[in-house]
C-alpha positions as CSV (number, residue, x, y, z in Angstrom):
1,M,-32.7,-165.0,-44.2
2,A,-32.5,-161.8,-46.1
3,P,-33.7,-158.7,-44.3
4,E,-37.0,-157.3,-45.5
5,A,-36.5,-154.8,-48.4
6,P,-37.4,-151.2,-47.6
7,P,-41.0,-150.3,-48.8
8,K,-41.1,-148.9,-52.3
9,G,-43.0,-145.7,-53.0
10,T,-44.8,-144.3,-56.1
11,P,-43.7,-141.7,-58.6
12,L,-46.3,-139.3,-57.2
13,E,-44.9,-139.6,-53.7
14,V,-41.4,-138.9,-55.1
15,L,-42.7,-136.0,-57.1
16,L,-44.5,-134.3,-54.2
17,A,-41.5,-134.8,-51.9
18,F,-39.0,-133.2,-54.3
19,L,-41.5,-130.5,-55.4
20,K,-41.5,-129.3,-51.8
21,L,-37.7,-129.2,-51.9
22,G,-37.7,-127.5,-55.3
23,L,-39.9,-124.7,-53.9
24,T,-37.8,-124.2,-50.7
25,S,-34.2,-125.4,-51.2
26,F,-32.2,-122.2,-51.3
27,G,-28.5,-122.0,-50.8
28,G,-26.7,-123.9,-53.5
29,P,-25.7,-127.6,-54.0
30,V,-24.1,-128.1,-50.6
31,A,-27.2,-126.7,-48.8
32,H,-29.4,-129.0,-51.2
33,L,-27.5,-132.0,-49.9
34,G,-28.3,-130.9,-46.4
35,Y,-32.0,-130.5,-47.3
36,F,-32.0,-134.0,-48.9
37,R,-30.4,-135.6,-45.7
38,S,-33.0,-133.9,-43.5
39,E,-35.9,-135.1,-45.7
40,F,-34.9,-138.5,-46.9
41,V,-32.5,-139.8,-44.2
42,L,-33.9,-138.3,-41.0
43,R,-37.5,-137.7,-41.7
44,R,-38.7,-140.2,-44.4
45,K,-35.9,-142.8,-43.7
46,W,-35.6,-143.8,-47.4
47,L,-32.0,-144.7,-46.7
48,D,-29.4,-144.5,-43.9
49,D,-26.5,-142.1,-43.4
50,N,-23.9,-144.5,-44.8
51,S,-25.8,-145.2,-48.0
52,Y,-26.5,-141.5,-48.4
53,S,-22.9,-140.6,-47.9
54,D,-21.8,-143.2,-50.4
55,L,-24.2,-141.7,-52.9
56,V,-22.9,-138.2,-52.2
57,A,-19.3,-139.4,-52.6
58,L,-20.1,-141.0,-56.0
59,C,-21.9,-137.9,-57.3
60,Q,-19.1,-135.6,-56.1
61,F,-16.7,-137.7,-58.3
62,L,-18.9,-137.4,-61.4
63,P,-19.2,-134.3,-63.6
64,G,-22.5,-132.5,-63.5
65,P,-24.7,-131.1,-60.7
66,A,-24.1,-133.3,-57.7
67,S,-27.3,-132.4,-55.8
68,S,-29.5,-133.1,-58.8
69,Q,-27.7,-136.4,-59.4
70,V,-28.3,-137.4,-55.8
71,G,-31.9,-136.5,-56.2
72,M,-32.3,-138.6,-59.3
73,V,-30.8,-141.6,-57.7
74,L,-33.0,-141.2,-54.6
75,G,-36.0,-141.2,-56.8
76,L,-34.8,-144.2,-58.9
77,G,-34.2,-146.2,-55.6
78,R,-37.7,-145.3,-54.3
79,A,-39.9,-145.7,-57.4
80,G,-37.8,-146.9,-60.3
81,W,-37.2,-145.0,-63.6
82,L,-40.4,-143.0,-63.3
83,G,-39.3,-142.1,-59.7
84,A,-36.0,-140.7,-61.1
85,L,-37.9,-138.6,-63.6
86,A,-40.3,-137.4,-60.9
87,A,-37.5,-136.4,-58.6
88,W,-35.8,-134.4,-61.3
89,I,-39.1,-132.7,-62.4
90,G,-40.0,-131.9,-58.8
91,F,-36.7,-130.4,-57.9
92,T,-36.0,-128.6,-61.1
93,L,-39.4,-127.4,-62.4
94,P,-40.1,-124.5,-59.9
95,S,-36.8,-122.7,-60.6
96,A,-37.0,-123.5,-64.3
97,I,-40.5,-122.0,-64.7
98,A,-39.5,-118.9,-62.6
99,L,-36.4,-118.3,-64.9
100,I,-38.4,-118.8,-68.1
101,L,-40.9,-116.3,-66.9
102,F,-38.2,-113.9,-66.0
103,A,-36.8,-114.3,-69.5
104,F,-40.2,-113.2,-70.8
105,G,-39.7,-109.8,-69.1
106,V,-40.8,-110.2,-65.5
107,T,-38.6,-107.2,-64.5
108,T,-40.2,-106.9,-61.0
109,C,-37.8,-109.7,-59.9
110,T,-34.8,-107.6,-60.8
111,G,-33.9,-106.7,-57.2
112,L,-35.0,-110.0,-55.7
113,A,-31.5,-111.4,-55.5
114,Q,-30.5,-108.5,-53.1
115,S,-33.7,-108.6,-51.1
116,G,-33.9,-109.3,-47.3
117,V,-36.0,-112.3,-48.0
118,V,-33.3,-114.0,-50.1
119,H,-30.6,-113.0,-47.5
120,G,-32.7,-114.6,-44.8
121,L,-32.8,-117.8,-47.0
122,K,-29.0,-117.7,-47.4
123,V,-28.7,-117.6,-43.6
124,M,-31.1,-120.5,-43.4
125,A,-28.7,-122.4,-45.7
126,V,-25.9,-121.9,-43.1
127,A,-28.0,-123.8,-40.5
128,V,-28.9,-126.6,-43.0
129,V,-25.3,-127.2,-44.0
130,A,-24.2,-127.0,-40.3
131,Q,-26.9,-129.6,-39.4
132,A,-25.6,-131.9,-42.2
133,V,-22.0,-131.6,-41.0
134,W,-23.0,-132.1,-37.4
135,G,-25.1,-135.2,-38.1
136,M,-22.8,-136.9,-40.6
137,S,-19.8,-136.3,-38.5
138,K,-21.2,-138.4,-35.7
139,T,-22.0,-141.3,-38.0
140,L,-19.1,-141.2,-40.5
141,C,-16.2,-140.0,-38.3
142,P,-16.5,-142.4,-35.2
143,D,-12.8,-142.7,-34.6
144,R,-9.7,-140.5,-34.6
145,L,-8.4,-141.6,-38.0
146,R,-11.6,-140.7,-39.8
147,G,-12.0,-137.5,-37.7
148,G,-8.5,-136.6,-38.8
149,I,-9.3,-137.3,-42.4
150,A,-12.3,-134.9,-42.2
151,I,-10.3,-132.1,-40.7
152,C,-7.5,-132.5,-43.3
153,A,-10.0,-132.7,-46.1
154,A,-11.5,-129.4,-44.9
155,L,-8.1,-127.7,-44.6
156,L,-7.1,-129.0,-48.1
157,V,-10.3,-127.6,-49.7
158,L,-10.0,-124.2,-48.0
159,T,-6.3,-124.0,-48.8
160,L,-6.4,-125.0,-52.5
161,S,-9.5,-122.9,-53.4
162,S,-9.9,-124.8,-56.7
163,V,-12.9,-126.4,-58.2
164,F,-11.0,-129.7,-58.2
165,S,-9.9,-129.4,-54.5
166,S,-12.9,-131.4,-53.3
167,I,-12.1,-134.2,-55.7
168,V,-8.5,-134.3,-54.6
169,A,-9.7,-134.3,-50.9
170,L,-12.0,-137.3,-51.6
171,V,-9.3,-139.2,-53.5
172,L,-6.7,-138.7,-50.7
173,G,-9.3,-139.6,-48.1
174,G,-10.0,-142.8,-50.0
175,L,-6.3,-143.7,-50.2
176,V,-5.8,-143.1,-46.4
177,G,-8.8,-145.3,-45.6
178,W,-7.7,-148.0,-47.9
179,R,-4.3,-148.2,-46.3
180,L,-5.0,-147.5,-42.6
181,L,-8.7,-148.1,-41.8
182,R,-9.8,-151.3,-40.2
183,L,-13.4,-152.3,-40.8
184,E,-15.4,-155.5,-40.6
185,H,-16.5,-156.8,-44.0
186,L,-20.0,-155.8,-44.8
187,S,-22.4,-158.4,-46.3
188,I,-23.9,-157.9,-49.6
189,L,-27.3,-157.6,-48.1
190,E,-26.4,-154.3,-46.5
191,H,-25.8,-152.6,-49.8
192,R,-28.5,-150.7,-51.6
193,D,-29.8,-152.0,-54.9
194,Y,-31.1,-149.3,-57.2
195,G,-32.5,-151.7,-59.7
196,V,-30.1,-150.9,-62.6
197,S,-28.5,-153.9,-64.3
198,R,-25.0,-153.9,-65.6
199,I,-26.3,-154.3,-69.2
200,T,-28.6,-151.2,-68.7
201,G,-25.7,-149.3,-67.2
202,A,-23.4,-150.1,-70.1
203,V,-26.2,-149.0,-72.6
204,L,-26.5,-145.7,-70.7
205,L,-22.8,-145.1,-70.6
206,S,-22.5,-145.9,-74.3
207,L,-25.3,-143.4,-75.0
208,F,-23.6,-140.7,-72.9
209,C,-20.4,-141.1,-74.9
210,L,-22.2,-141.3,-78.3
211,L,-24.0,-138.0,-77.7
212,L,-20.8,-136.4,-76.2
213,L,-18.8,-137.2,-79.3
214,G,-21.6,-137.3,-81.9
215,L,-23.4,-134.0,-81.3
216,P,-20.4,-131.7,-82.0
217,I,-19.8,-133.7,-85.3
218,L,-23.5,-133.4,-86.3
219,A,-23.5,-129.7,-85.4
220,T,-20.4,-129.1,-87.6
221,F,-21.8,-130.9,-90.6
222,S,-25.4,-129.8,-90.4
223,D,-24.5,-126.1,-89.8
224,S,-27.7,-125.9,-87.6
225,K,-27.8,-123.3,-84.8
226,T,-30.3,-125.5,-83.0
227,I,-28.1,-128.6,-82.9
228,S,-25.1,-126.4,-82.1
229,A,-26.8,-125.0,-79.0
230,I,-27.9,-128.4,-77.9
231,S,-24.4,-129.7,-78.4
232,H,-22.8,-126.8,-76.4
233,F,-25.2,-127.3,-73.5
234,Y,-24.9,-131.1,-73.5
235,Q,-21.0,-130.8,-73.5
236,T,-21.2,-128.3,-70.6
237,G,-23.4,-130.6,-68.5
238,A,-21.2,-133.6,-69.3
239,L,-17.8,-132.1,-68.5
240,V,-18.2,-129.5,-65.8
241,F,-16.9,-130.2,-62.3
242,G,-17.6,-128.0,-59.3
243,G,-21.3,-127.4,-59.4
244,G,-23.6,-124.7,-60.7
245,H,-21.4,-121.7,-60.3
246,V,-18.7,-123.2,-62.4
247,V,-21.1,-123.8,-65.3
248,L,-21.9,-120.1,-65.6
249,P,-18.6,-118.9,-67.3
250,L,-18.7,-121.9,-69.6
251,L,-22.2,-121.1,-70.7
252,Q,-21.2,-117.4,-71.2
253,A,-18.3,-118.4,-73.3
254,N,-20.7,-120.3,-75.6
255,V,-23.9,-118.1,-75.8
256,V,-22.5,-114.5,-75.7
257,P,-19.7,-114.7,-78.5
258,N,-22.2,-116.6,-80.7
259,A,-24.6,-113.6,-80.3
260,W,-27.4,-115.9,-79.1
261,I,-27.9,-113.5,-76.1
262,S,-26.3,-110.2,-75.0
263,N,-24.0,-110.1,-72.0
264,D,-26.3,-107.7,-70.1
265,T,-29.2,-110.2,-70.5
266,F,-26.9,-113.0,-69.4
267,L,-25.9,-111.1,-66.3
268,A,-29.5,-110.2,-65.5
269,G,-30.5,-113.9,-65.7
270,Y,-27.6,-114.8,-63.5
271,G,-28.9,-112.5,-60.9
272,A,-32.3,-113.9,-61.1
273,A,-30.9,-117.5,-60.8
274,Q,-29.5,-116.6,-57.4
275,A,-33.0,-115.7,-56.2
276,V,-34.7,-118.9,-57.0
277,P,-34.5,-122.3,-55.2
278,G,-33.4,-125.5,-56.7
279,P,-30.3,-126.3,-58.9
280,L,-28.4,-123.5,-60.6
281,F,-28.2,-125.6,-63.7
282,T,-31.8,-124.3,-64.4
283,F,-30.1,-121.2,-65.6
284,A,-30.1,-123.0,-69.0
285,A,-33.9,-122.7,-69.1
286,F,-33.5,-118.8,-68.8
287,L,-30.9,-118.8,-71.6
288,G,-33.0,-121.0,-73.9
289,A,-36.1,-118.9,-73.3
290,A,-34.2,-115.5,-73.8
291,M,-32.4,-116.5,-77.0
292,A,-33.8,-114.7,-80.1
293,S,-32.0,-117.4,-82.1
294,P,-31.8,-120.3,-82.4
295,F,-34.3,-120.8,-79.7
296,G,-36.7,-118.7,-77.6
297,G,-39.7,-119.1,-75.4
298,W,-40.9,-122.2,-73.6
299,V,-39.6,-124.5,-76.3
300,G,-36.1,-123.1,-76.1
301,G,-36.1,-123.1,-72.3
302,I,-37.2,-126.7,-71.9
303,T,-35.0,-128.0,-74.7
304,L,-31.8,-126.5,-73.3
305,L,-32.8,-127.5,-69.8
306,L,-33.1,-131.1,-71.0
307,A,-29.8,-130.8,-72.9
308,I,-27.7,-129.7,-69.9
309,F,-29.2,-132.2,-67.5
310,L,-29.4,-135.3,-69.7
311,P,-25.6,-136.2,-69.4
312,S,-25.8,-136.1,-65.6
313,F,-28.6,-138.6,-65.6
314,L,-27.0,-140.9,-68.1
315,L,-23.7,-140.9,-66.3
316,V,-24.9,-141.4,-62.7
317,A,-27.4,-144.1,-63.7
318,G,-24.9,-145.8,-65.9
319,V,-22.2,-146.0,-63.2
320,L,-24.5,-147.1,-60.4
321,P,-24.5,-150.9,-61.1
322,Y,-20.7,-151.0,-61.4
323,W,-20.3,-148.8,-58.2
324,E,-22.6,-151.2,-56.2
325,S,-20.6,-154.2,-57.4
326,V,-17.1,-152.8,-56.9
327,R,-17.8,-151.3,-53.5
328,Q,-18.6,-154.8,-52.0
329,R,-14.8,-155.6,-51.9
330,S,-13.2,-155.1,-48.5
331,G,-10.4,-152.8,-49.8
332,I,-13.1,-150.7,-51.6
333,Q,-15.1,-150.6,-48.3
334,R,-12.1,-149.3,-46.4
335,A,-11.5,-146.6,-49.1
336,I,-15.2,-145.7,-48.9
337,G,-14.9,-145.2,-45.2
338,G,-12.1,-142.7,-45.8
339,I,-14.0,-141.1,-48.6
340,N,-17.1,-140.7,-46.4
341,A,-15.0,-139.0,-43.7
342,A,-13.6,-136.7,-46.4
343,V,-17.1,-135.9,-47.5
344,V,-17.7,-134.5,-44.0
345,G,-14.6,-132.3,-44.3
346,V,-15.6,-131.1,-47.7
347,L,-19.1,-130.1,-46.4
348,G,-17.4,-128.5,-43.4
349,A,-15.2,-126.4,-45.7
350,A,-18.3,-125.4,-47.8
351,L,-20.1,-124.5,-44.5
352,Y,-17.5,-121.7,-44.2
353,D,-16.9,-120.8,-48.0
354,P,-19.2,-120.0,-49.7
355,T,-22.2,-120.7,-47.4
356,W,-21.1,-118.7,-44.3
357,M,-19.1,-116.0,-46.2
358,S,-22.0,-115.2,-48.4
359,A,-24.7,-115.1,-45.7
360,I,-23.3,-114.0,-42.3
361,R,-22.7,-110.3,-42.3
362,S,-23.6,-109.2,-38.8
363,K,-24.4,-110.4,-35.3
364,A,-28.2,-110.5,-36.3
365,D,-27.4,-112.9,-39.1
366,F,-25.4,-115.1,-36.8
367,C,-28.3,-115.1,-34.3
368,L,-30.7,-116.0,-37.0
369,A,-28.5,-118.8,-38.2
370,L,-28.0,-120.1,-34.7
371,G,-31.8,-120.0,-34.1
372,A,-32.5,-121.9,-37.3
373,F,-29.8,-124.5,-36.4
374,G,-31.3,-125.0,-32.9
375,A,-34.8,-125.4,-34.5
376,L,-33.5,-128.0,-36.9
377,V,-31.3,-130.0,-34.6
378,I,-32.8,-129.6,-31.1
379,G,-36.4,-128.7,-31.9
380,K,-36.7,-131.1,-34.8
381,V,-38.8,-128.4,-36.6
382,S,-39.7,-129.0,-40.2
383,P,-37.2,-127.4,-42.6
384,V,-40.1,-125.9,-44.5
385,V,-41.2,-124.0,-41.3
386,V,-37.7,-122.8,-40.7
387,V,-37.4,-121.6,-44.3
388,V,-40.6,-119.5,-43.9
389,F,-39.4,-118.2,-40.6
390,S,-35.9,-117.3,-42.0
391,A,-37.4,-115.5,-45.0
392,I,-39.6,-113.4,-42.8
393,A,-36.8,-112.6,-40.4
394,G,-34.5,-111.7,-43.3
395,M,-37.2,-109.3,-44.7
396,L,-37.5,-107.7,-41.2
397,L,-33.8,-107.4,-40.7
398,G,-33.4,-105.9,-44.2
399,A,-36.2,-103.4,-43.7
């Protein structure tokens, strides 16, 4: 008899859950994955650690913002296509609105990125990532082989210091797991079904490729600045590996030489993007709103925000049905076991750089991070409460 399927939610439930995270998730993509695990694996129990790590590993392999892609799939699995849209809106909208408003001239936010409040939130991110590494290591590294894979993956990422180092670590972890790991075969019933058929996946992947190849051609023949901007932002979202910080120089190379925005304005927006929660890809909303040509205002901000996120959704949703089918094979499951262990190592490396390196500057910072970690892991305190406490503590320490 098949086990009872997990209860499904509503798009409104997904929207509210991700809106809370969109308002409080500081610290970059690695910290976002820690917040997601705390909220959806530990607290809400929408999925287990193994399914979550499989999803993280898949999104790490794909170009685009990994944390946003994970969020979209979580919403998709919980409440269908509207759930995926609700997850993206909830997680993305707060920072997008803030950056569009900043583009309108909210100069009072100029020093926010260097404020004590934001520094306290960065310290909080250290605790969140440490909690994720601690919890996932116990589940995904239960033996010496997988523990060794995690450690080697962390060493590799820290040594190479390249945007592709995490991908290399995951590939090598998968190869070691495939050759050396011994696992019992998992039944099909234990795999998650996100409700995407193979035909739908093929259509989405075809649309992804059509837009990737067709938009530059259309922009060339139409000589339209609007289509050219959409094409540049779609290509950036479709081809960038390494997360939000990697996308910034690519965007700068597109918008500044084309005189769509000045370099000073670009850098001011970059500083503001560090001070808001949520994905850094929402920087596209600032650029679209700040452009005098071809866009500007709310229309420009929302249009280029959609352009940079659309390929991520098409790609991850299109790959899902094939991923779910392929991973049911025993050899793939052994490889996934190694990849999951490598994910722990990649997160462990990110705990040090950039999370720790950008946040811990003194003993007081370390004490705040340790207290936040204890509250999350031992005290089981809600991350929202710890976020508020860390922001207040950071403001007091910076005073």
